[in-house]
N, C-alpha and C positions, 0 to 999 in steps of 0.2 A: 200201514199201521201208525198210529199216532205216537210221536216221541214223548217220552216222559219229560216233565218240566224241571229244568235246573232251578228256576225261580222258586218253585214250591219248597224245595229243600233248603235253599239259601235263606229264604224268608223264615222258615221254621227254625233253622239253626240260629239265626239272628235273634228271633223272639225268645227262644229258650236261653240263649247265652245272656241276653239282657236280664232275664229273671235271676240267673246265677250271679251275675255281676252285682245286681242290686242287693241280693242277699249277702254277698261277701263284703260289700262296702257300706252297707247301711249303718253299721255301728260307728263309722267314721264320718257320717254326715255327707257322704258322697254317693252318687249313683251313676247309672249308666249314661246319664245326661251330662255328666261333668268329667268323668275319668279320662276320656280321650283328650279333652282340652288340657287337663292337667298334665298328661303325658307330653303333649306337644310343647307346653310351657316349660317343662323340665328340660327338654332338648333345645329350646330356643328362648332361654330366659332373656327378658328385655324386649321381646317381640311386641309389636303394636297389636291392638285388637283387630285392626283392619287387616294386617298381614296374617294374623292367626286365622281369620275367616278365610282368606285366600288359600292359605296353606292346607287347611283341612276341608276346603270346599264346602263351607257351611255359611249360611247367610249371616249378616251382621247382627240381626236381632237375636238369633239363637246363640251366637257367640256372646253377646252382651249378657244374656240371661245366665249362661253357664259361668261366665266370669264373675258375675254378681254373687252367685251361689258359692263359688270357690272362695271369694273374698269374705263373704259372710261367715263361712266356716273357718276362716283363718289360715287357709292354705296359700293364698297369694295376696299381693297388694298391687294397686295400680298407681302409676306415677305419670304425670303429664309429660309428654314428649318435649324435650328442650328445644328441638328444632322446629316442631310443628305443634302448636298448642291445641290443635283440634283433636289430637290423638293421645291415647293413653298407652303406655308400655306396661307390660305385666311381668312381675317378679315373684319369686317364691319367698314365703316367710320362713322362719326357722321351723315352724310346724310343718310347712310344705316340704322342706328339705328332709325332715325326719320321716315323713310319710313315704318318700320315694322307695325305700327298700320294702316296705309293707306292700305297696301297690305292685311292685315288681314281682314279689312272691305270689300275690293273688292272681296276676295276669299269667304267670307261668303255670299256676294251677289250672287256669281255664284252658290253656293250651294242652295240658296233660289230659284234661277231661275230653277235649275234642279229639285228641289223637290216641286215646286209650285203645290198645289192641292193634295199632298199626305198626307195620314194619317201618324201618328207616326209609326204605325205597317207596313205600306207599305214602309216607309223610312228605317226602320230597316231590313226588309226582302230584300230590294234592296241592301243595303250595304253588308249584309251577302252573298248574291248571287254574287255580284261583286267581293268580296274578294275570294270567292270560285273559281270563274272563273279565277281570276288572279293567284291563286296558281296552278290551273291546267295548265295554260299556262307556268308558271315558271318551273313546274315539267317537262313538255314536252321539254322545251329548255334545261334543265339540262340533260335529257336523250340523246338529240342530241349531246350535248357537250361531254358527257361521251363516247358515241359511237365513236366520232371522235378522242379520245385519243389513 
């Protein structure tokens, strides 16, 4: 008997969650394409765009587009790296700092939507399983990259 696909559900959850996030953040000029970058900048203020790309495992072009949008909306600013002029470091503006609690609340609401009706045990098992699946995926990608070298 054929196994049911994890990917089908993961993909559907992702797509629907993106719709919810876009709905929740649209009034702030931010969407699903920028919020994760913003979260990482909050945790790593002063990070270079290059290091931000590495951190979240997203290509430099996509990172540059997200940074440009966040900068245009007034949440962040770029400053040339003092030690290496080829790179820009990214910082929060006052608007960005004031937006942190709003975004935190919105993301907590998304977690509530996803885990609605789950017991604490189910939530814990689900998180551990998702982490396990993510690590399996990362390991597979690393194997591919190592074979290509």
